N, C-alpha and C positions, 0 to 999 in steps of 0.2 A: 683802222676801223675798230679792230678788237680793243685797242688801248683807250680809245675815245669811249667806248662803251663801258669799259671797266672804270674809267675815270668818272663817268657819269654815275655808275652804280656806287662808288666810293662816296660820292658827293651827296646823292639824293636817296639811296635804298634803304639807309639806316639799317644795315644788315649787322646782325650780332657776331658775324664772323668776317675775318678780313677777306676782301675781295681778291687779293693775291693767292689766297689759300684755295680759291674755287677754280675747278678745271672748266674748260669752256662748255662742256655738256653737264656740268652739276646742276641739280634742280634749285633754281633760285628761290622758290616758294618754300621748299624743305629747309633752305638755308635761312629762312626767316622774312622773305619778301612778303610785305602786306599788300592788300589791294590798293590802299592809299598810296604806298611807296611805288607801286607799279605805275600808277597815274604820273607821279612825279617824275619818274624814270622816263615814261613815254614823252612828257613835255620836254625833259632835257635833250631827249634824242631828236626830237622834232627841231629844236632850236640849233643843236650842234650840226645836224645834217641837212638843215634847211629843207625839211620834208614835212609831210602831214600824213598821218596814219588814216587810212581809209577805214570806214566802220567794220568792214569784213575782217580786218586784221587786229581790231581791238578786241583781243581775248587772251585768256591765260596762256595758250599755247605759244602766242607770238613772244612772250616775256617768260617763258619757262626756264631758259638758259641763256647764257651769253651767246651761245652757238645759234640758238633761235632768234635772238634779238638781231644778230648779225645778218641771218639769213632773211628776215623780214625786212630789215633796212635796205639790203641789196635788191629785194624784190621791188620795193617802192621806188627806189632810185632807177632801176631798170624800166619800170612802168612810166616814170616821169620822163625819161629820156626818149621813150618811144612815142610819147604824146606830142 
């Protein structure tokens, strides 16, 4: 999952730094992630993992780091499996 998220960030986040140089807990907004790019990343994640972000998880915190994105995706997948 981590590598898929990193690939999506490389393709869609338009960061001024290399995704490979970011630690999992690095602040993506401090690294240059814009609001527009975060929406593009969200759409890429939804497509790649066949999920849909619920409104309550559409916030800056969910996309703050690779680690946060991974935790959010796991939460959505778990909720979908339980449904």
